[in-house]
C-alpha positions in Angstrom: 0.0 0.0 0.0 1.0 3.6 -0.4 2.8 5.7 2.2 3.0 2.9 4.8 6.2 4.3 6.4 4.8 7.8 6.7 1.5 6.6 8.0 3.2 4.5 10.7 5.2 7.6 11.8 2.1 9.7 12.0 0.2 7.1 14.0 3.0 6.8 16.5 3.2 10.6 16.9 -0.3 10.9 18.4 0.0 12.9 21.7 -2.1 12.1 24.7 -3.3 15.7 25.2 -4.8 16.1 21.7 -6.2 14.1 18.8 -5.0 16.6 16.2 -1.7 17.1 14.5 0.1 18.8 11.6 1.3 16.1 9.1 3.9 18.5 7.7 5.4 19.1 11.2 5.4 15.5 12.2 7.1 14.3 9.0 9.6 17.3 9.0 8.5 18.3 5.5 9.1 21.7 3.9 6.9 23.6 1.4 8.2 21.6 -1.5 6.7 18.5 0.0 3.2 20.0 0.8 1.5 17.9 -1.9 3.0 14.7 -0.6 1.9 15.5 3.0 -1.6 16.3 1.7 -1.7 13.0 -0.2 -0.6 11.1 2.9 -3.4 12.7 4.9 -5.9 12.0 2.2 -4.8 8.3 2.1 -5.2 8.1 5.9 -8.7 9.7 5.6 -9.7 7.2 3.0 -8.6 4.4 5.4 -10.7 6.0 8.2 -7.6 6.5 10.4 -8.0 10.3 10.5 -10.3 13.1 9.3 -8.6 15.7 7.2 -9.7 18.9 8.9 -7.7 21.7 7.3 -4.9 22.4 4.8 -3.2 25.6 3.9 -0.1 25.8 1.7 0.9 29.3 2.8 0.7 28.4 6.5 2.4 25.0 5.9 -0.4 23.1 7.6 -2.1 19.8 6.9 -4.2 19.2 10.1 -5.8 15.9 10.8 -7.8 14.5 13.7 -7.5 10.8 14.7 -10.6 8.7 14.5 -11.3 5.9 16.9 -9.7 3.5 14.4 -6.6 5.6 14.2 -6.2 5.7 18.0 -6.0 1.9 18.3 
């Protein structure tokens, strides 16, 4: 499947104080990799691991929220 390594990193990065995170920040990506970060978040959304809440290229944010499936 696509992006298995990146998805694993994101799932392991979930913090106990919040269910939301910035995919770009977690993966250490820069502006040139925004599209890949968005594609990873979309793939995770399609698998029902997260909900893609917000993305903004200029702000460097691809924010996702973990679903119950993504928390397990």
